[in-house]
N, C-alpha and C positions, 0 to 999 in steps of 0.2 A: 419181838422187835424185828426179826428176820421177815416176817410177813409184812409188817408195816413198810420196811425198806423196799420190799419187792413191789408193793402197791404204789409207793411214791415214785419209784423208778419208772414203772409202767405209765403213770400219769405224765411224768416229764417227758417220756418218749413220745406219747401221743400228742401233748401240747407242741413239743418241738417240731414233730412231722406236720401238724396242722397249720402251724405258722409258717413253716417253710413252704408248704403247698400253697397257702393263701398268697404269699409274697410272689411266689413264681407265677401264679395264675394271673394276678393283677398286672405284673410287669409284662407278661406275655400279651395280655389284652391291651396294654398301653402301646405296644408296637403297632396296633391297628389305627392309632391316631394319625397315622400317615394318609389314611383314606376315609376315615370316619370321625366326625367332630364328637359323637357320642363316646367313642372309645378313647378319644383324646383327653377326656376328663381324668382318666387315670394317670396321665403322665404328670399332672400337677403334684402327685403325692409320691414322687419318686423317693424323696428323702425319708418319708415315713416308712415306705416298704423296704428300704435299705436297712433301717433300723429294726424292722420286724424280722428280716432274714438273719441279721446279726444275732438278734436274741434267740432265734431258732437254733442257730449253730452252737451258741454258748450253752443252751440247754441240753443240746445233743451231746456236746462234749462231756457234760456231767454224768451221762448214762454209760452203761457198760458197752464195749464194742460189739454191736450186732449188726445184722443186715439193715434193720430199721434205722440205726444211727447213720450208716453209710448212706442210706437213702436220703435222710434228713439233711445231712451235710452237703451231698451233692445237689439236692434241690435248692438249698439255701445259696449255693455257689451260683447255680443257674440264675436265680432271682437277682443276685447282685451283678452278675454279668449283664443281664437284660437291662437292669437299671443304669449300669455304666454306659451302655449304648446311647441312652438317652441324655445323660448328664455330662459325659466327658466333652462333647463338642462345645458346651458353654464354657468349660474350664480353659480350653485352649484357644477361645475366640479372641481376636484383637479388639481392644477397647480404645484406641486412638491416644494412648498415653504418650506424652512427649518424652523422647529419650533424655532430653536435658531441658528442664523447665526455663533455663536462662535463654533459650532460643525463642521463647514466645515473646510477644510484645507486651507492653505495659497495659493493653486493653484486656483485662481479665474480668470474668464475672464469677461470683460465687452464688449457686442456686440451691435452695432448700426446697426438697419435694416432700410433702407430708400430707397424709389424710389425718385431718384433726379429730376425726370421730366426735365432733363437738356436741352432738346430741347426747352422748354418754360420758364424754370427757369430764371427769370430776376435778381435774386440775388444770383447767384451761390457762389460768394465770401463770402457772409454772411453765406450761407449754409455750406460751407467748414470750415469757422471759427468756427461755432457752433460744427460741428463734432470733429474738432481737440480739441476744449476745453473739450469735454467729455472724452478725453484721452482713447478711447476704445482700446481694445486689438485686436478686429476684427470688421470690417465694411463690411456689405453686402449691395451692391448697385445695383439697377435696373435702366434701362434707363440711363446708365452711358456713355454719349457721350465723345469725346475728350475734349470738353470744361470743363466737370466735372473733368476728370482726371487731366487736367492742374490745375484747381482751387485747388483741394485737394493735389495733388503731389508737388505743389510749396510751400505748407504750412507745410507739415510733411512727414517724411521719412517712408513710409509704403511699404511692399512688395505687389505687385499687382499679383492676379491670376485671369485669365479669359480665355475665349475660342475665339481665333481670328476669328474662323469660324462664330461665332455669333457677330463679330464686337465688342467683350467685352461688350455686352449689360448688362450682369450681372457680377459684379467684386466682389472678396473677397480681401479686404485689411487686412493685418495683421502686427503686430509688429514684429513677428519673421517669419523667412522664413518657408514655408511648407516643409515637408520631401518628399511629392509627391502631384501631382495634376492632374486634368483632368477627365472627365467623359466618359463612353464608348459611341461610336457613335451608336445612334438608329435611324434608318430612318423611322420606322413605326409610324404612328399616327401624331398628330398635331405638328407643330413646337414648340420647347420648349427651350427657352434660359435659360441655367443653367451653373454652374461651381462648382468645388470641390477642396478643399484644405485639406490635412491631416497634423497634426501637432504633434510633440512629447510632452508628458506630464508625470507627475508621474503616475506609475501604467500602462502605456501604451499610445498609441496614441490616438487621437481623430480626427474626420472628421467633416468638415463643408461643407454643400451644400447650395449654394444660387440659388434661382428659381424665375422665373417670368411667371405667368400664364396669358392667355388671358381672356377676359371678358366672363362671363357665357352665353352670348347671341352671336350667336345662340348655343343651347345646343349641346354638343358633343365634340368639340375640348378641352374644359377645362377638361372634364372627361378623355380624352385620355392622356392629360398632366400628370393628377393625377396618372394614371396607370403607365406611363413611370417613374415617380418619385419614386413611391413605388417599381418598379422593380429595379431601380438604387440603392435605399437605401438598399436593401438587400445584396449589395456587401460589405458593411462596418459594423463595429462593432456597433450594434444597441444600445447597452447600453451607448456608448459614442458619439453617432452621434448627430450632431446639424444641423437642417435645418431652414433656414430663407429666407423670400422673400414676395414679393407681390403676393398673391395668388388670388386676384380678386374674393375672395370667403369668405362668412361670416360663423361664427360659428353656426348660426341657420339653415344653409342649410344642406340638407341630403348629398350633394356631399362632403362637408368638413367634416361632421361626419363620412362618409365612409372612407375618407382618413385618419382621425385620427386613426381609427380602423385598417386600413391596414398598416400604418406606424409603429404602436406599439409604438409611442413615446408620450411624454407629451407636449401638447401646453402650453407654459409658460405665454403668456399674455391672459387675460380673458375678453372677451366682450369688447375689446379696439377699440373703433370707431376711425378710422384713415383716412377716406376719406369723403368728400373733405376738404382739408386745404386751397385751393386757388380757387377763382371763376373766376377772370379775371386777368391773370398774367400781362397784359400790364399795368394795373393800380395798380397792387400789392394789390388787394383786397382780404383779408383772409375771411374764413368761420368760424364763431365761433361755428357752431353746425354741426359736421360731423355726417353722418348717416350710413356709412358702415364700418364694422370691417373686413378689407381684408388684413392687413399686419400681419404676424404671425411669431413666432419663436418657434420651436420644439426642444426638447432635450431628450436624452435617459434616462434610469432610474438611471445611474451612477451620473447624474448631479442633485444638488439641486438648487432651485432658491432663490437667495438672494434679488432680486428686479426686477420688471417689470414695466415700466412706459412709457407713452406717451410723446414724446418730443413736443417742441413748434411748431407753424406754421412757416415755413421758406419760401423759394420761390418755394417749391414743391406743387403739389396738394394732396400730402400725408403727414400726420404727421409721424415723425420718431418714431421707437419703440426702447427702450433701455432696455435691459435685462442683469442682472448680474447672472452668474452661477458659481458654485464651485464644485470641485471633493471632496467628503468626504476622510478622511485619508484611505490609502491603507494597513496599518499595523493593 
């Protein structure tokens, strides 16, 4: 029994040390995202490697006090510290919340942002039922196939705005008809499904853009999409602009930080983990612990945030994001 205990202890020590080193190396590489889009890929997995470092520390604590245990605990602490450098700015970022909701005008809008995953969503009816139950003024949907359109439009009367050239992959649904719609055709750079709708409102019109980015791997196309979006956004009143979508990019990445700065808008949801919500759609298995914050809602300085929350796991691999915004009085 003594030999078995020694072997098990050695295995735990080695596993703990390996996990701690792995977490520290990945988080160190992630710091290079400041100057390399390839290294920036590592930043998206901060939450994962914080968990890896914590597991390493717990395993080390279970082993006898040796030099290797001290090394493991120190390395795990370094990994968590490096991760904190990336994640803490998001936690202290201002999100435009109103100090007192009563100071906002009666012109409020409730927006639901959701990637419907309708190609694999086995419960599109339930997804559509939940969306309708929220009674949103605006719904921004990505991966909106005809199946999703039929499911939602059979349950509620919304105006649909989308780009047929993109097969309506991104749709803006609205209670009121937009006064104008459509984005300029940009051929340069990566394929970028998006749509735009502009609405009348007290004090002037406001514009909503829905967007869907590709994955950050390989590096390059997502950054091109971000450049195209920021270029398009300059065509509209920035103070009243709203942009929502599946950006496949986390707040701790330098790519999204650069986009935040370039857009000049306030991201209204904060550190909201939204993927994955679904692991195996065939068996309707939900994921209780999402680890990527990739669905976002931006709004210009004229808007105040009355609420921002994550919706429940539906049939999509994304959790929906629900944001309520209001325009302050114009007089």
